[in-house]
Z-matrix of the N, CA and C atoms (Angstrom, degrees):
N
C 1 1.353
C 2 1.607 1 105.88
N 3 1.235 2 118.57 1 -29.39
C 4 1.516 3 117.64 2 -179.62
C 5 1.491 4 109.99 3 -75.36
N 6 1.386 5 115.81 4 -31.61
C 7 1.506 6 117.37 5 178.39
C 8 1.490 7 115.94 6 -63.82
N 9 1.362 8 113.59 7 -35.63
C 10 1.425 9 115.40 8 177.19
C 11 1.499 10 115.20 9 -69.87
N 12 1.290 11 115.06 10 -35.29
C 13 1.436 12 115.80 11 176.33
C 14 1.542 13 112.97 12 -73.09
N 15 1.148 14 123.75 13 -29.41
C 16 1.497 15 124.32 14 176.27
C 17 1.536 16 112.36 15 -68.29
N 18 1.447 17 117.14 16 -21.15
C 19 1.392 18 113.50 17 -174.53
C 20 1.740 19 106.42 18 -105.60
N 21 1.301 20 117.67 19 12.39
C 22 1.424 21 121.34 20 175.94
C 23 1.533 22 105.33 21 -61.44
N 24 1.351 23 111.10 22 138.01
C 25 1.507 24 116.66 23 175.84
C 26 1.473 25 114.71 24 83.66
N 27 1.275 26 121.67 25 -9.97
C 28 1.415 27 123.98 26 -176.42
C 29 1.537 28 105.87 27 -64.26
N 30 1.241 29 124.01 28 -44.63
C 31 1.403 30 125.60 29 -178.55
C 32 1.597 31 111.52 30 -60.63
N 33 1.207 32 115.30 31 -42.86
C 34 1.453 33 120.17 32 178.59
C 35 1.597 34 108.83 33 -68.41
N 36 1.280 35 120.00 34 -33.25
C 37 1.311 36 119.93 35 179.06
C 38 1.559 37 112.67 36 -69.86
N 39 1.405 38 111.89 37 -38.23
C 40 1.519 39 112.75 38 174.78
C 41 1.501 40 115.89 39 -73.74
N 42 1.277 41 118.34 40 -23.82
C 43 1.482 42 116.24 41 177.59
C 44 1.583 43 104.03 42 -78.08
N 45 1.360 44 123.72 43 -38.53
C 46 1.392 45 124.44 44 176.72
C 47 1.572 46 112.74 45 -60.93
N 48 1.313 47 116.93 46 -27.57
C 49 1.395 48 121.95 47 172.55
C 50 1.509 49 120.21 48 -77.97
N 51 1.303 50 110.66 49 -30.80
C 52 1.499 51 116.90 50 -171.27
C 53 1.592 52 106.55 51 -94.23
N 54 1.365 53 119.06 52 -26.14
C 55 1.512 54 125.66 53 -167.82
C 56 1.595 55 105.51 54 -58.70
N 57 1.256 56 120.67 55 -52.25
C 58 1.468 57 117.53 56 -175.81
C 59 1.600 58 116.71 57 -64.07
N 60 1.314 59 111.07 58 -26.43
C 61 1.466 60 114.34 59 167.51
C 62 1.581 61 116.68 60 -66.68
N 63 1.258 62 113.19 61 -39.00
C 64 1.412 63 123.29 62 -176.04
C 65 1.574 64 106.81 63 -69.92
N 66 1.343 65 112.56 64 -44.97
C 67 1.446 66 117.54 65 179.48
C 68 1.466 67 110.84 66 -62.23
N 69 1.427 68 116.77 67 -46.33
C 70 1.515 69 120.21 68 179.22
C 71 1.580 70 109.96 69 -60.08
N 72 1.224 71 119.89 70 -46.03
C 73 1.446 72 126.17 71 178.72
C 74 1.541 73 109.54 72 -53.37
N 75 1.299 74 113.95 73 -49.93
C 76 1.549 75 122.33 74 -178.45
C 77 1.646 76 106.50 75 -57.75
N 78 1.365 77 114.96 76 -46.97
C 79 1.524 78 119.63 77 -171.67
C 80 1.554 79 105.02 78 -68.89
N 81 1.345 80 120.41 79 -33.24
C 82 1.429 81 119.25 80 -179.77
C 83 1.427 82 111.82 81 -73.01
N 84 1.296 83 116.35 82 -35.57
C 85 1.465 84 119.05 83 179.50
C 86 1.501 85 109.89 84 -72.70
N 87 1.315 86 118.53 85 -32.35
C 88 1.486 87 120.60 86 173.20
C 89 1.556 88 107.80 87 -67.81
N 90 1.190 89 122.24 88 -36.21
C 91 1.441 90 126.06 89 -179.23
C 92 1.533 91 108.39 90 -63.08
N 93 1.415 92 116.70 91 -41.52
C 94 1.520 93 114.79 92 -174.80
C 95 1.514 94 106.21 93 -82.64
N 96 1.377 95 121.30 94 -22.76
C 97 1.411 96 122.04 95 164.62
C 98 1.511 97 117.80 96 -58.09
N 99 1.373 98 115.58 97 -41.37
C 100 1.381 99 123.35 98 175.50
C 101 1.585 100 113.54 99 -66.00
N 102 1.393 101 115.87 100 -37.24
C 103 1.374 102 121.22 101 168.39
C 104 1.469 103 120.72 102 -57.17
N 105 1.427 104 112.10 103 -46.21
C 106 1.402 105 115.57 104 174.59
C 107 1.505 106 113.69 105 -69.95
N 108 1.280 107 119.19 106 -34.41
C 109 1.513 108 119.21 107 167.41
C 110 1.510 109 114.22 108 -55.64
N 111 1.339 110 112.20 109 -44.05
C 112 1.691 111 114.19 110 174.34
C 113 1.381 112 110.29 111 -59.10
N 114 1.336 113 119.80 112 -44.81
C 115 1.570 114 115.57 113 -178.71
C 116 1.368 115 111.65 114 -59.41
N 117 1.295 116 123.60 115 -49.00
C 118 1.439 117 128.53 116 179.47
C 119 1.507 118 111.47 117 -53.22
N 120 1.433 119 116.80 118 -54.32
C 121 1.435 120 124.01 119 -170.47
C 122 1.597 121 101.97 120 -68.09
N 123 1.303 122 118.29 121 -43.26
C 124 1.513 123 114.20 122 179.47
C 125 1.525 124 114.56 123 -60.11
N 126 1.343 125 116.80 124 -34.29
C 127 1.454 126 118.77 125 175.05
C 128 1.518 127 114.07 126 -61.85
N 129 1.368 128 113.56 127 -43.64
C 130 1.365 129 121.23 128 -179.21
C 131 1.527 130 110.06 129 -66.80
N 132 1.296 131 121.35 130 -40.52
C 133 1.407 132 127.61 131 175.87
C 134 1.539 133 112.86 132 -57.67
N 135 1.274 134 114.19 133 -45.06
C 136 1.534 135 123.23 134 177.50
C 137 1.572 136 109.30 135 -63.80
N 138 1.242 137 115.65 136 -40.56
C 139 1.523 138 119.40 137 177.92
C 140 1.472 139 113.00 138 -65.46
N 141 1.513 140 114.38 139 -49.36
C 142 1.506 141 114.77 140 173.53
C 143 1.490 142 117.36 141 -61.69
N 144 1.386 143 113.67 142 -33.09
C 145 1.516 144 117.56 143 175.42
C 146 1.477 145 112.97 144 -63.93
N 147 1.354 146 118.08 145 -45.73
C 148 1.448 147 122.30 146 175.34
C 149 1.509 148 112.13 147 -63.77
N 150 1.279 149 123.37 148 -43.54
C 151 1.344 150 124.82 149 174.55
C 152 1.586 151 118.11 150 -58.68
N 153 1.330 152 110.78 151 -37.35
C 154 1.499 153 118.75 152 177.24
C 155 1.539 154 108.17 153 -72.26
N 156 1.362 155 115.16 154 -37.31
C 157 1.523 156 121.02 155 -172.49
C 158 1.517 157 103.50 156 -74.09
N 159 1.399 158 125.47 157 -32.40
C 160 1.404 159 125.74 158 178.48
C 161 1.511 160 111.73 159 -76.02
N 162 1.310 161 118.06 160 -18.63
C 163 1.513 162 120.45 161 -178.50
C 164 1.624 163 105.55 162 -99.51
N 165 1.186 164 119.62 163 -3.28
C 166 1.361 165 117.58 164 172.43
C 167 1.699 166 109.42 165 95.61
N 168 1.258 167 116.11 166 9.41
C 169 1.555 168 122.67 167 -177.91
C 170 1.446 169 105.97 168 -92.50
N 171 1.391 170 114.99 169 174.04
C 172 1.417 171 123.83 170 178.42
C 173 1.580 172 104.75 171 -78.86
N 174 1.466 173 111.71 172 115.25
C 175 1.482 174 111.26 173 -175.80
C 176 1.543 175 108.82 174 -81.64
N 177 1.333 176 127.18 175 -16.93
C 178 1.361 177 118.83 176 175.10
C 179 1.502 178 119.51 177 -72.29
N 180 1.381 179 111.60 178 -31.51
C 181 1.450 180 119.81 179 178.59
C 182 1.486 181 105.17 180 -68.01
N 183 1.415 182 114.68 181 -42.92
C 184 1.570 183 114.74 182 179.12
C 185 1.390 184 113.84 183 -63.67
N 186 1.348 185 113.80 184 -37.97
C 187 1.643 186 116.03 185 179.82
C 188 1.570 187 109.24 186 -68.89
N 189 1.257 188 117.61 187 -43.17
C 190 1.462 189 121.49 188 179.42
C 191 1.590 190 111.26 189 -63.44
N 192 1.186 191 114.80 190 -33.28
C 193 1.600 192 120.15 191 175.63
C 194 1.401 193 108.69 192 -70.38
N 195 1.311 194 125.80 193 -29.19
C 196 1.503 195 126.08 194 -176.14
C 197 1.648 196 108.99 195 -79.33
N 198 1.241 197 117.83 196 -22.57
C 199 1.377 198 122.28 197 -176.95
C 200 1.587 199 115.30 198 -85.18
N 201 1.320 200 113.27 199 140.20
C 202 1.421 201 112.82 200 179.44
C 203 1.620 202 108.54 201 -67.51
N 204 1.388 203 114.50 202 167.96
C 205 1.434 204 120.42 203 -170.37
C 206 1.494 205 117.59 204 -63.97
N 207 1.360 206 118.13 205 -23.51
C 208 1.437 207 125.70 206 178.62
C 209 1.518 208 115.29 207 -77.58
N 210 1.340 209 115.67 208 -19.00
C 211 1.471 210 120.13 209 -174.40
C 212 1.578 211 107.73 210 -105.52
N 213 1.338 212 108.43 211 148.27
C 214 1.422 213 115.97 212 179.85
C 215 1.482 214 112.71 213 -138.97
N 216 1.300 215 115.20 214 135.29
C 217 1.597 216 117.52 215 -178.19
C 218 1.550 217 103.59 216 -66.97
N 219 1.445 218 105.60 217 126.48
C 220 1.472 219 113.97 218 168.36
C 221 1.499 220 117.03 219 -93.29
N 222 1.237 221 118.98 220 -14.56
C 223 1.494 222 127.17 221 178.34
C 224 1.533 223 117.20 222 -168.22
N 225 1.277 224 118.91 223 133.35
C 226 1.475 225 118.02 224 -176.91
C 227 1.547 226 103.84 225 -141.80
N 228 1.206 227 110.91 226 169.95
C 229 1.483 228 119.57 227 171.64
C 230 1.547 229 114.60 228 177.38
N 231 1.240 230 120.77 229 153.68
C 232 1.347 231 123.16 230 177.36
C 233 1.481 232 113.38 231 -130.92
N 234 1.408 233 112.01 232 164.20
C 235 1.600 234 117.15 233 -176.05
C 236 1.508 235 106.59 234 -153.50
N 237 1.300 236 115.58 235 153.26
C 238 1.476 237 119.11 236 173.97
C 239 1.445 238 104.47 237 -110.63
N 240 1.312 239 121.27 238 131.06
C 241 1.447 240 130.88 239 172.82
C 242 1.439 241 110.81 240 -128.75
N 243 1.388 242 118.25 241 -178.36
C 244 1.413 243 126.13 242 171.55
C 245 1.441 244 115.92 243 -52.77
N 246 1.392 245 114.17 244 -36.09
C 247 1.471 246 118.82 245 -176.11
C 248 1.510 247 109.00 246 -80.99
N 249 1.212 248 123.52 247 -26.38
C 250 1.554 249 118.88 248 -179.01
C 251 1.574 250 103.52 249 153.37
N 252 1.323 251 108.12 250 -159.38
C 253 1.571 252 123.19 251 -178.97
C 254 1.584 253 103.22 252 -94.91
N 255 1.283 254 113.75 253 118.66
C 256 1.552 255 124.80 254 178.13
C 257 1.434 256 104.75 255 -105.06
N 258 1.388 257 114.92 256 139.80
C 259 1.481 258 123.29 257 174.78
C 260 1.516 259 104.31 258 -139.47
N 261 1.336 260 102.74 259 136.97
C 262 1.551 261 111.40 260 -179.26
C 263 1.530 262 108.47 261 -121.69
N 264 1.395 263 112.63 262 141.95
C 265 1.477 264 117.70 263 -173.42
C 266 1.575 265 104.85 264 -132.28
N 267 1.370 266 117.37 265 134.06
C 268 1.501 267 121.08 266 173.55
C 269 1.407 268 107.36 267 -121.20
N 270 1.375 269 119.01 268 130.39
C 271 1.448 270 127.60 269 -179.44
C 272 1.460 271 110.66 270 -127.88
N 273 1.328 272 117.58 271 129.43
C 274 1.551 273 117.94 272 170.92
C 275 1.457 274 111.65 273 -74.59
N 276 1.398 275 113.54 274 138.24
C 277 1.478 276 119.28 275 178.71
C 278 1.553 277 111.11 276 -71.45
N 279 1.316 278 116.45 277 122.88
C 280 1.435 279 119.39 278 174.98
C 281 1.502 280 113.84 279 -62.31
N 282 1.286 281 116.19 280 145.10
C 283 1.490 282 123.92 281 -178.01
C 284 1.545 283 113.34 282 -97.30
N 285 1.307 284 115.34 283 139.73
C 286 1.396 285 125.53 284 172.69
C 287 1.552 286 107.05 285 -108.31
N 288 1.283 287 113.63 286 -50.19
C 289 1.568 288 124.82 287 171.89
C 290 1.409 289 106.32 288 -113.56
N 291 1.373 290 114.71 289 168.45
C 292 1.426 291 121.06 290 -174.23
C 293 1.526 292 112.60 291 -73.86
N 294 1.349 293 116.60 292 51.53
C 295 1.496 294 118.58 293 175.95
C 296 1.604 295 104.01 294 -111.38
N 297 1.285 296 114.32 295 128.70
C 298 1.317 297 122.16 296 174.20
C 299 1.537 298 112.87 297 -92.23
N 300 1.281 299 113.99 298 99.26
C 301 1.516 300 115.87 299 -175.90
C 302 1.471 301 115.94 300 -95.87
N 303 1.408 302 116.74 301 8.54
C 304 1.383 303 127.47 302 169.90
C 305 1.576 304 109.17 303 81.59
N 306 1.301 305 113.76 304 -143.92
C 307 1.453 306 117.22 305 175.89
C 308 1.528 307 118.73 306 -134.37
N 309 1.160 308 118.46 307 171.87
C 310 1.388 309 124.04 308 -170.97
C 311 1.584 310 112.78 309 -117.30
N 312 1.214 311 122.63 310 128.21
C 313 1.354 312 126.65 311 176.03
C 314 1.436 313 117.75 312 -115.27
N 315 1.373 314 122.88 313 128.68
C 316 1.455 315 122.28 314 -179.93
C 317 1.440 316 102.22 315 -138.21
N 318 1.357 317 112.34 316 156.01
C 319 1.486 318 122.15 317 175.56
C 320 1.507 319 108.19 318 -139.64
N 321 1.261 320 111.05 319 154.64
C 322 1.578 321 121.48 320 -172.58
C 323 1.598 322 105.93 321 -139.27
N 324 1.301 323 115.47 322 152.14
C 325 1.458 324 116.19 323 177.04
C 326 1.484 325 107.74 324 -135.14
N 327 1.334 326 117.39 325 128.94
C 328 1.524 327 121.24 326 171.63
C 329 1.470 328 109.00 327 -107.14
N 330 1.302 329 117.66 328 151.58
C 331 1.415 330 121.46 329 -173.86
C 332 1.584 331 109.64 330 -80.34
N 333 1.258 332 109.76 331 152.40
C 334 1.470 333 114.99 332 -179.15
C 335 1.549 334 107.98 333 -73.31
N 336 1.242 335 120.07 334 129.07
C 337 1.434 336 127.64 335 -173.68
C 338 1.603 337 103.81 336 -102.45
N 339 1.417 338 112.80 337 121.51
C 340 1.407 339 117.96 338 -172.57
C 341 1.398 340 108.97 339 -108.27
């Protein structure tokens, strides 16, 4: 009976010790999920910008429209080459935890329609 009483609260102490590590791991996983989401969204924005550029519309407006509200274009630009209209978009990765993952740059090329 004495042994059971001496171990009272041990489980609560173990949970209290492990909980911050589990929360931190979940936040880091969420941050990398946001980074993946940024990569996918930036690629779509580049494709939409290149499509608008090839059709004579404003590519920046099209690229901004393809991005979710929390993401903003940090740099963009288009060019015409023999392959077609190329548009490049750079987006800063939004942060969940204080990890600076930098920015993502993607480009897309749409053929010249004659």
